[in-house]
C-alpha positions as CSV (number, residue, x, y, z in Angstrom):
1,X,126.0,-221.7,237.6
2,X,127.6,-219.4,235.1
3,X,126.2,-218.2,231.9
4,X,128.5,-216.9,228.8
5,X,126.3,-214.0,227.4
6,X,128.2,-214.2,224.1
7,X,125.6,-215.1,221.4
8,X,125.4,-218.7,219.8
9,X,127.2,-220.1,222.8
10,X,126.1,-222.8,224.9
11,X,125.8,-222.1,229.1
12,X,129.0,-223.4,230.8
13,X,126.8,-225.5,233.5
14,X,125.6,-227.6,230.1
15,X,128.5,-228.1,228.6
16,X,130.1,-229.5,231.6
17,X,127.3,-231.7,232.0
18,X,127.0,-232.8,228.2
19,X,129.6,-234.8,226.4
20,X,131.3,-232.5,223.5
21,X,130.1,-234.4,220.7
22,X,126.1,-234.3,221.6
23,X,126.5,-230.4,222.1
24,X,124.6,-228.8,219.4
25,X,126.6,-226.3,217.0
26,X,125.9,-222.7,217.4
27,X,125.8,-222.5,213.6
28,X,124.3,-226.0,212.1
29,X,120.8,-226.1,211.8
30,X,119.3,-229.1,213.9
31,X,118.6,-232.3,211.8
32,X,115.0,-233.6,212.8
33,X,114.3,-237.1,212.0
34,X,111.9,-237.2,208.8
35,X,108.2,-238.0,209.9
36,X,106.3,-241.1,207.8
37,X,104.6,-238.8,205.5
38,X,107.8,-237.2,204.5
39,X,109.6,-240.3,203.9
40,X,106.6,-241.7,201.9
41,X,106.7,-238.4,200.0
42,X,110.4,-238.9,199.1
43,X,109.8,-242.7,198.3
44,X,107.5,-241.6,195.8
45,X,109.9,-238.8,194.3
46,X,112.5,-241.5,194.0
47,X,110.1,-243.9,192.3
48,X,109.0,-241.3,189.8
49,X,112.6,-240.6,189.0
50,X,113.1,-244.2,188.2
51,X,110.4,-244.7,186.2
52,X,111.5,-241.4,183.9
53,X,114.9,-242.9,183.6
54,X,113.5,-246.3,182.5
55,X,111.2,-244.3,179.8
56,X,114.6,-242.2,178.4
57,X,116.6,-245.3,178.6
58,X,114.0,-247.0,176.3
59,X,113.5,-244.2,173.9
60,X,111.7,-241.6,175.8
61,X,108.4,-240.8,174.1
62,X,109.1,-243.3,171.3
63,X,108.0,-245.8,174.1
64,X,104.6,-245.2,173.8
65,X,104.5,-244.9,169.7
66,X,102.5,-247.1,167.4
67,X,102.4,-247.7,163.6
68,X,100.9,-245.2,161.6
69,X,98.2,-247.7,160.2
70,X,97.1,-248.3,163.9
71,X,97.0,-244.6,165.0
72,X,94.5,-244.2,161.7
73,X,92.6,-247.5,162.7
74,X,91.7,-246.1,166.2
75,X,88.1,-245.5,166.9
76,X,87.0,-241.9,167.9
77,X,88.3,-241.2,171.3
78,X,84.9,-239.7,172.5
79,X,81.3,-239.3,171.3
80,X,81.8,-235.6,170.3
81,X,84.6,-236.7,168.0
82,X,82.4,-239.7,166.7
83,X,79.2,-237.1,166.1
84,X,81.8,-234.9,164.1
85,X,83.4,-237.5,162.0
86,X,80.1,-239.1,161.2
87,X,78.6,-235.5,160.3
88,X,81.3,-235.6,157.2
89,X,81.3,-239.4,156.4
90,X,77.7,-239.5,155.9
91,X,77.6,-236.2,153.7
92,X,78.0,-236.9,150.1
93,X,79.5,-233.5,149.3
94,X,82.7,-234.4,151.6
95,X,85.1,-236.7,151.0
96,X,87.9,-238.2,153.1
97,X,90.8,-236.4,151.3
98,X,93.7,-238.0,153.3
99,X,92.9,-241.4,152.5
100,X,91.8,-240.7,148.8
101,X,94.9,-238.9,148.0
102,X,97.2,-241.2,149.2
103,X,95.6,-244.0,148.0
104,X,95.3,-242.4,144.7
105,X,99.2,-241.8,144.6
106,X,99.4,-245.4,145.1
107,X,100.5,-244.8,148.9
108,X,99.6,-245.7,152.4
109,X,99.5,-244.0,155.7
110,X,103.0,-245.1,156.5
111,X,103.9,-242.3,153.8
112,X,103.4,-239.8,156.8
113,X,106.2,-241.0,158.8
114,X,108.0,-237.9,160.1
115,X,104.8,-235.9,160.3
116,X,104.5,-233.3,162.9
117,X,101.1,-233.9,163.3
118,X,100.1,-237.5,161.8
119,X,103.5,-239.0,163.5
120,X,105.3,-236.8,166.3
121,X,101.9,-235.6,168.2
122,X,100.0,-238.5,166.5
123,X,101.3,-242.4,166.1
124,X,104.4,-241.4,168.6
125,X,102.7,-239.8,171.7
126,X,98.9,-240.4,170.7
127,X,98.7,-236.5,171.9
128,X,96.6,-235.7,169.2
129,X,94.4,-238.7,168.8
130,X,92.5,-238.3,165.7
131,X,93.1,-236.1,162.8
132,X,90.9,-236.4,159.7
133,X,90.8,-234.3,156.6
134,X,87.9,-234.1,154.4
135,X,87.6,-232.0,151.0
136,X,84.6,-230.5,149.2
137,X,84.3,-232.4,146.4
138,X,83.9,-229.3,144.3
139,X,87.2,-228.2,145.8
140,X,86.2,-225.0,147.6
141,X,86.9,-226.0,151.2
142,X,88.8,-228.2,153.4
143,X,87.5,-229.1,157.0
144,X,89.8,-231.0,159.6
145,X,88.6,-233.0,162.8
146,X,91.2,-233.3,165.6
147,X,90.9,-234.6,169.0
148,X,93.3,-233.2,171.2
149,X,94.7,-235.4,174.4
150,X,97.1,-235.0,177.2
151,X,100.5,-233.6,176.6
152,X,99.7,-230.7,174.7
153,X,99.1,-228.0,177.5
154,X,100.2,-224.4,177.5
155,X,98.2,-223.6,180.9
156,X,97.1,-226.7,183.1
157,X,94.3,-228.4,181.1
158,X,94.5,-225.7,178.3
159,X,96.0,-226.5,174.7
160,X,98.9,-224.4,173.8
161,X,97.9,-222.0,171.2
162,X,100.9,-223.2,169.4
163,X,99.0,-226.4,168.4
164,X,96.0,-224.5,167.4
165,X,98.0,-222.6,165.0
166,X,99.6,-225.9,163.7
167,X,96.3,-227.3,162.9
168,X,95.3,-224.0,161.2
169,X,98.6,-224.0,159.2
170,X,98.2,-227.7,158.0
171,X,94.3,-227.3,157.4
172,X,94.8,-224.4,155.4
173,X,97.7,-225.8,153.5
174,X,95.2,-228.6,152.6
175,X,92.9,-226.1,151.6
176,X,95.3,-224.5,149.5
177,X,96.5,-227.8,147.6
178,X,92.8,-228.9,147.0
179,X,91.9,-225.6,145.4
180,X,95.2,-225.9,143.2
181,X,94.2,-229.1,142.2
182,X,90.9,-228.2,141.4
183,X,92.3,-225.1,139.2
184,X,94.5,-227.5,137.3
185,X,92.0,-230.1,136.5
186,X,93.2,-232.8,138.4
187,X,91.1,-232.7,141.6
188,X,88.6,-235.5,140.2
189,X,91.3,-237.7,139.3
190,X,93.2,-237.2,142.8
191,X,90.0,-238.1,144.8
192,X,88.2,-240.4,142.5
193,X,90.6,-241.9,139.6
194,X,93.0,-245.0,139.3
195,X,96.2,-245.1,141.5
196,X,98.8,-243.7,139.7
197,X,102.6,-243.0,140.9
198,X,103.1,-239.4,142.3
199,X,105.5,-238.1,144.4
200,X,104.8,-237.1,148.1
201,X,107.7,-236.1,150.1
202,X,108.3,-238.7,153.0
203,X,107.1,-236.9,156.3
204,X,105.1,-234.2,154.5
205,X,101.9,-232.9,155.8
206,X,100.9,-232.0,152.3
207,X,98.8,-234.0,149.5
208,X,100.8,-236.1,146.9
209,X,102.5,-233.6,144.3
210,X,101.9,-234.0,140.7
211,X,104.7,-235.8,138.3
212,X,107.2,-233.6,136.6
213,X,108.9,-234.1,133.0
214,X,109.8,-237.7,132.3
215,X,112.9,-238.3,134.5
216,X,112.3,-235.1,136.9
217,X,110.0,-235.2,140.2
218,X,108.3,-232.3,141.1
219,X,108.6,-231.3,144.8
220,X,105.0,-230.6,146.9
221,X,106.7,-227.1,148.1
222,X,106.9,-226.2,144.3
223,X,103.6,-227.4,143.6
224,X,101.4,-226.0,146.7
225,X,103.9,-223.2,147.7
226,X,104.8,-222.6,151.6
227,X,102.9,-220.4,154.6
228,X,104.2,-216.8,154.2
229,X,101.8,-215.2,156.9
230,X,99.5,-216.8,159.2
231,X,97.2,-214.5,162.1
232,X,95.3,-216.5,164.5
233,X,92.4,-214.9,166.7
234,X,92.0,-216.7,169.8
235,X,88.5,-216.7,171.0
236,X,88.3,-219.1,173.6
237,X,90.2,-221.7,175.6
238,X,90.5,-225.2,174.2
239,X,90.4,-227.4,177.0
240,X,92.3,-231.0,176.7
241,X,90.4,-233.8,175.6
242,X,88.4,-231.5,173.2
243,X,87.3,-232.4,169.6
244,X,87.8,-229.7,167.1
245,X,86.4,-229.0,163.7
246,X,88.3,-226.7,161.2
247,X,86.8,-225.2,158.1
248,X,89.2,-223.6,155.7
249,X,88.7,-222.0,152.3
250,X,90.3,-220.1,149.6
251,X,89.4,-216.4,149.8
252,X,91.2,-214.9,146.8
253,X,94.3,-215.4,144.5
254,X,96.6,-212.6,143.4
255,X,99.2,-213.9,141.2
256,X,101.4,-216.7,143.2
257,X,99.6,-215.1,146.5
258,X,96.5,-217.1,147.7
259,X,94.7,-216.0,151.0
260,X,92.9,-218.3,152.7
261,X,90.5,-218.0,155.7
262,X,89.0,-220.4,158.4
263,X,87.5,-221.1,161.7
264,X,87.8,-223.4,164.8
265,X,84.5,-224.7,166.8
266,X,84.0,-227.2,169.3
267,X,81.2,-230.1,168.9
268,X,78.7,-227.5,170.5
269,X,79.5,-225.1,167.9
270,X,81.3,-222.6,170.0
271,X,83.9,-220.6,168.3
272,X,87.2,-221.3,169.7
273,X,89.6,-219.5,167.0
274,X,89.5,-218.1,163.6
275,X,92.2,-217.1,161.2
276,X,93.4,-215.8,157.8
277,X,96.9,-216.7,156.1
278,X,98.7,-216.5,153.0
279,X,100.5,-218.8,150.8
280,X,103.0,-218.1,147.9
281,X,103.8,-220.5,145.1
282,X,107.6,-220.5,144.3
283,X,108.7,-218.8,140.8
284,X,109.6,-221.4,138.6
285,X,113.1,-221.7,137.0
286,X,114.3,-218.8,135.0
């Protein structure tokens, strides 16, 4: 039999015996029949895509949302979370400032609609399963207890550092606000006084702001200022499922500049991060 020596061709004797439609192409790759394992893997991939499409068509992350009141009413998601919450609830020097300040302003937790922590990462996705804020009755410090669930990863299984910074920034903000209320002689009334109208911008993470002159409302930003600087030292990984305790306090005041310091520990007392920040109170009109 003769053989064609050119690369990529088929021996002539084989061509003579094999119909043209069954001859292998010199360029096209061979198509193997998929194995049962491969077919099963492909079916799982298609099913996952279908579930994702259904979730997106139903509103994406919002499909898992719950009312803010239900999110706040959830029990502590772990024993370590329950232990940390109980420590502050039982200590007479501390008071839950989230609920106290809201009720003191004649408002409820639904006023936190749009808050990145309470609503977006809390009630809408339950990625943050718990976030409770406690103020020292003398106004010198604020503690935050946060339980971090799934959906917050940077590296697999490790909470993204941006989430740590977010928790610090928000808890620093409350510590700054509590300190300002104390300096203005309004802290006792805010924590223990009768309910009275006060402004809290819908979706704000900050405490209610004081009332302005008659017919004029004062925003929370003009009352409590903005973050101008935030520095975080990451000391150890924060793993998904961890409950952390943040403790933030005012360090010093320089005119409109307010400097704060804080730490983040887990339930065993391990230091996870520490940081400092600067809040600036805006200049008044004129």
